C-alpha positions as CSV (number, residue, x, y, z in Angstrom):
1,X,312.1,-103.9,-83.2
2,X,315.6,-104.2,-84.5
3,X,315.9,-102.4,-87.8
4,X,318.8,-104.6,-88.9
5,X,317.5,-108.1,-88.4
6,X,314.0,-109.6,-88.8
7,X,314.2,-113.4,-88.6
8,X,316.4,-115.7,-86.5
9,X,317.0,-119.4,-86.8
10,X,318.7,-121.3,-83.9
11,X,320.0,-124.8,-84.4
12,X,320.8,-127.0,-81.5
13,X,318.3,-125.6,-79.0
14,X,318.2,-126.7,-75.4
15,X,317.5,-125.0,-72.0
16,X,320.7,-123.0,-71.9
17,X,322.2,-120.5,-74.3
18,X,319.9,-121.2,-77.2
19,X,316.8,-120.6,-75.1
20,X,318.3,-117.3,-73.8
21,X,319.0,-116.3,-77.4
22,X,315.5,-117.1,-78.4
23,X,314.0,-115.0,-75.6
24,X,316.4,-112.1,-76.3
25,X,315.6,-112.1,-80.1
26,X,311.9,-112.3,-79.4
27,X,312.1,-109.3,-77.0
28,X,313.8,-107.3,-79.7
29,X,311.0,-108.1,-82.1
30,X,312.6,-110.8,-84.3
31,X,310.6,-113.7,-85.6
32,X,312.3,-116.7,-84.1
33,X,312.5,-120.4,-85.2
34,X,314.3,-123.0,-83.1
35,X,315.4,-126.5,-84.2
36,X,316.5,-129.6,-82.4
37,X,316.4,-133.4,-82.9
38,X,313.7,-133.6,-80.2
39,X,311.1,-130.8,-80.4
40,X,309.0,-131.9,-77.4
41,X,311.4,-130.2,-75.0
42,X,311.0,-126.9,-76.9
43,X,307.2,-126.6,-76.1
44,X,307.7,-124.3,-73.0
45,X,310.1,-122.1,-74.9
46,X,307.6,-121.8,-77.8
47,X,304.8,-120.9,-75.5
48,X,306.9,-118.3,-73.8
49,X,308.4,-116.6,-76.9
50,X,306.1,-117.5,-79.7
51,X,308.9,-119.2,-81.7
52,X,308.2,-122.0,-84.0
53,X,309.9,-125.4,-83.4
54,X,311.4,-127.6,-86.0
55,X,312.8,-131.1,-85.9
56,X,316.2,-131.4,-87.6
57,X,319.2,-133.7,-87.6
58,X,322.0,-131.1,-88.1
59,X,324.3,-133.6,-89.7
60,X,321.9,-134.5,-92.5
61,X,322.2,-132.3,-95.7
62,X,318.6,-133.1,-96.6
63,X,317.3,-132.3,-93.1
64,X,319.1,-129.0,-92.9
65,X,317.9,-128.0,-96.4
66,X,314.4,-128.9,-95.5
67,X,314.6,-126.9,-92.3
68,X,315.6,-123.8,-94.1
69,X,312.8,-124.3,-96.6
70,X,310.3,-124.7,-93.7
71,X,311.5,-121.6,-91.9
72,X,311.5,-119.5,-95.0
73,X,307.9,-120.5,-95.7
74,X,306.8,-119.5,-92.2
75,X,309.0,-116.6,-91.4
76,X,310.8,-115.5,-94.5
77,X,314.5,-116.2,-95.1
78,X,316.4,-116.0,-91.8
79,X,318.9,-113.1,-91.7
80,X,320.4,-114.4,-88.4
81,X,321.4,-118.0,-88.1
82,X,323.0,-119.4,-84.9
83,X,324.6,-122.8,-84.8
84,X,324.7,-124.2,-81.3
85,X,324.8,-127.9,-81.9
86,X,327.7,-130.0,-80.7
87,X,328.5,-133.5,-79.6
88,X,331.4,-135.5,-78.1
89,X,332.6,-139.0,-77.5
90,X,334.6,-139.0,-74.2
91,X,337.4,-141.3,-73.2
92,X,341.0,-142.3,-74.0
93,X,341.7,-142.6,-77.7
94,X,342.5,-146.4,-77.5
95,X,339.0,-147.2,-76.4
96,X,336.9,-144.7,-78.5
97,X,334.2,-146.1,-80.8
98,X,335.1,-144.7,-84.3
99,X,331.5,-144.4,-85.2
100,X,330.8,-142.3,-82.1
101,X,333.7,-140.1,-83.0
102,X,332.4,-139.7,-86.6
103,X,329.0,-138.7,-85.3
104,X,330.5,-136.2,-82.9
105,X,332.5,-134.6,-85.7
106,X,329.4,-134.5,-87.9
107,X,327.4,-132.7,-85.4
108,X,330.0,-130.3,-84.2
109,X,331.6,-129.3,-87.5
110,X,329.8,-130.8,-90.6
111,X,326.4,-129.6,-89.4
112,X,327.8,-126.1,-89.0
113,X,329.1,-126.3,-92.6
114,X,325.6,-127.4,-93.9
115,X,323.9,-124.7,-91.9
116,X,326.3,-121.9,-93.0
117,X,325.9,-123.1,-96.6
118,X,322.1,-122.8,-96.5
119,X,322.3,-119.5,-94.7
120,X,324.8,-118.0,-97.1
121,X,322.7,-119.0,-100.1
122,X,319.9,-116.9,-98.8
123,X,322.0,-114.0,-97.3
124,X,324.3,-113.3,-100.2
125,X,321.6,-112.3,-102.7
126,X,320.3,-109.8,-100.0
127,X,323.8,-108.6,-99.2
128,X,323.2,-108.8,-95.5
129,X,322.9,-111.2,-92.6
130,X,324.7,-112.8,-89.6
131,X,326.0,-116.3,-89.1
132,X,326.9,-117.0,-85.5
133,X,328.8,-120.1,-84.5
134,X,329.1,-121.3,-80.9
135,X,332.6,-122.6,-80.1
136,X,334.3,-123.7,-76.9
137,X,337.6,-123.8,-75.1
138,X,338.2,-127.1,-77.0
139,X,338.5,-125.1,-80.2
140,X,341.5,-123.3,-78.8
141,X,343.2,-126.1,-76.9
142,X,342.5,-129.8,-76.7
143,X,342.1,-131.6,-73.4
144,X,343.0,-135.2,-72.5
145,X,340.2,-137.8,-73.2
146,X,338.3,-135.3,-75.3
147,X,339.9,-135.7,-78.7
148,X,336.6,-135.9,-80.7
149,X,335.3,-132.7,-79.1
150,X,338.6,-130.9,-79.8
151,X,338.6,-132.0,-83.5
152,X,335.0,-130.8,-84.0
153,X,335.5,-127.5,-82.3
154,X,338.9,-126.8,-84.0
155,X,337.1,-127.5,-87.3
156,X,334.3,-125.2,-86.4
157,X,336.7,-122.4,-85.6
158,X,338.5,-122.9,-89.0
159,X,335.1,-122.8,-90.8
160,X,334.3,-119.5,-89.0
161,X,337.6,-118.0,-89.9
162,X,337.3,-119.0,-93.5
163,X,333.7,-117.9,-93.9
164,X,334.4,-114.5,-92.2
165,X,337.0,-113.7,-94.8
166,X,334.8,-115.0,-97.7
167,X,331.5,-113.5,-96.7
168,X,332.2,-110.3,-94.9
169,X,333.1,-108.4,-98.1
170,X,329.7,-109.4,-99.4
171,X,327.8,-108.1,-96.4
172,X,327.4,-111.2,-94.2
173,X,328.8,-111.0,-90.7
174,X,330.3,-114.3,-89.5
175,X,331.3,-114.5,-85.9
176,X,332.7,-117.4,-83.7
177,X,332.2,-117.4,-80.0
178,X,334.6,-119.2,-77.7
179,X,332.6,-120.2,-74.6
180,X,335.5,-120.7,-72.2
181,X,333.8,-122.3,-69.3
182,X,330.7,-124.1,-68.2
183,X,327.3,-122.5,-68.7
184,X,325.0,-122.4,-65.7
185,X,323.4,-120.4,-62.8
186,X,326.4,-120.5,-60.5
187,X,328.3,-117.3,-59.7
188,X,331.5,-118.9,-61.1
189,X,329.7,-120.1,-64.3
190,X,328.8,-118.3,-67.5
191,X,325.3,-116.9,-67.4
192,X,323.4,-117.9,-70.6
193,X,321.5,-114.6,-70.6
194,X,324.8,-112.7,-70.3
195,X,326.3,-114.7,-73.2
196,X,323.2,-114.0,-75.3
197,X,323.7,-110.3,-74.7
198,X,327.2,-110.6,-76.0
199,X,325.9,-112.2,-79.2
200,X,323.4,-109.4,-79.6
201,X,326.2,-106.8,-79.1
202,X,328.2,-108.4,-81.9
203,X,325.2,-108.4,-84.1
204,X,324.9,-104.6,-83.7
205,X,328.5,-103.9,-84.7
206,X,329.2,-101.5,-87.5
207,X,330.5,-103.2,-90.6
208,X,333.7,-101.2,-90.5
209,X,334.6,-103.0,-87.2
210,X,333.1,-106.4,-87.3
211,X,334.4,-109.0,-84.8
212,X,335.0,-112.4,-86.2
213,X,335.7,-114.0,-82.8
214,X,334.8,-113.2,-79.2
215,X,335.9,-115.1,-76.2
216,X,333.8,-115.1,-73.0
217,X,334.8,-116.6,-69.6
218,X,333.7,-116.4,-66.0
219,X,335.5,-114.0,-63.7
220,X,336.8,-116.9,-61.7
221,X,339.0,-119.5,-63.5
222,X,339.9,-122.9,-62.0
223,X,341.4,-124.5,-65.1
């Protein structure tokens, strides 16, 4: 068992990176909780890892607060919190639905703020913990017809940078991960299991040399 961390909460759980993280954390002896809007899809992961599943709308302050209360009651306060949720509205700016863009921003950025706030309220009294935020290429450079995603991921990156400077002196490690490529099984794609190992490596860093941002990309670039 990891001597540094005990309980992990992952928001925005699907079959890719979040599932790989849940498996990795469970193998290292952490008690794991996973959350998504639809929990039915999480049943196989729960059966495999023993994690608990929780329904949550990441953009709702009440839902996120309730999620942390539920997880704390079942596992204890999480000392690792991963935010993997994101959304986008695709298309040229002249035709985008403003409400769809608002929703995308709420999921990609506002939900991360809500999650980090609840996590920090529990980690700061203990003087320890890790908040890990999953970013994307869009948080470094915006692409055509993807303005909502770029706005959300740029905001997420700014949140991570600000929180790293605010919380690190108080013992909480905040790290942002730029996933620079598509995640999948192909040889030219990013392996979700390999990315999860990178998260774990960052979690094990000594406080004197914490990373606030790590960028991962496949060895073959076509963009």
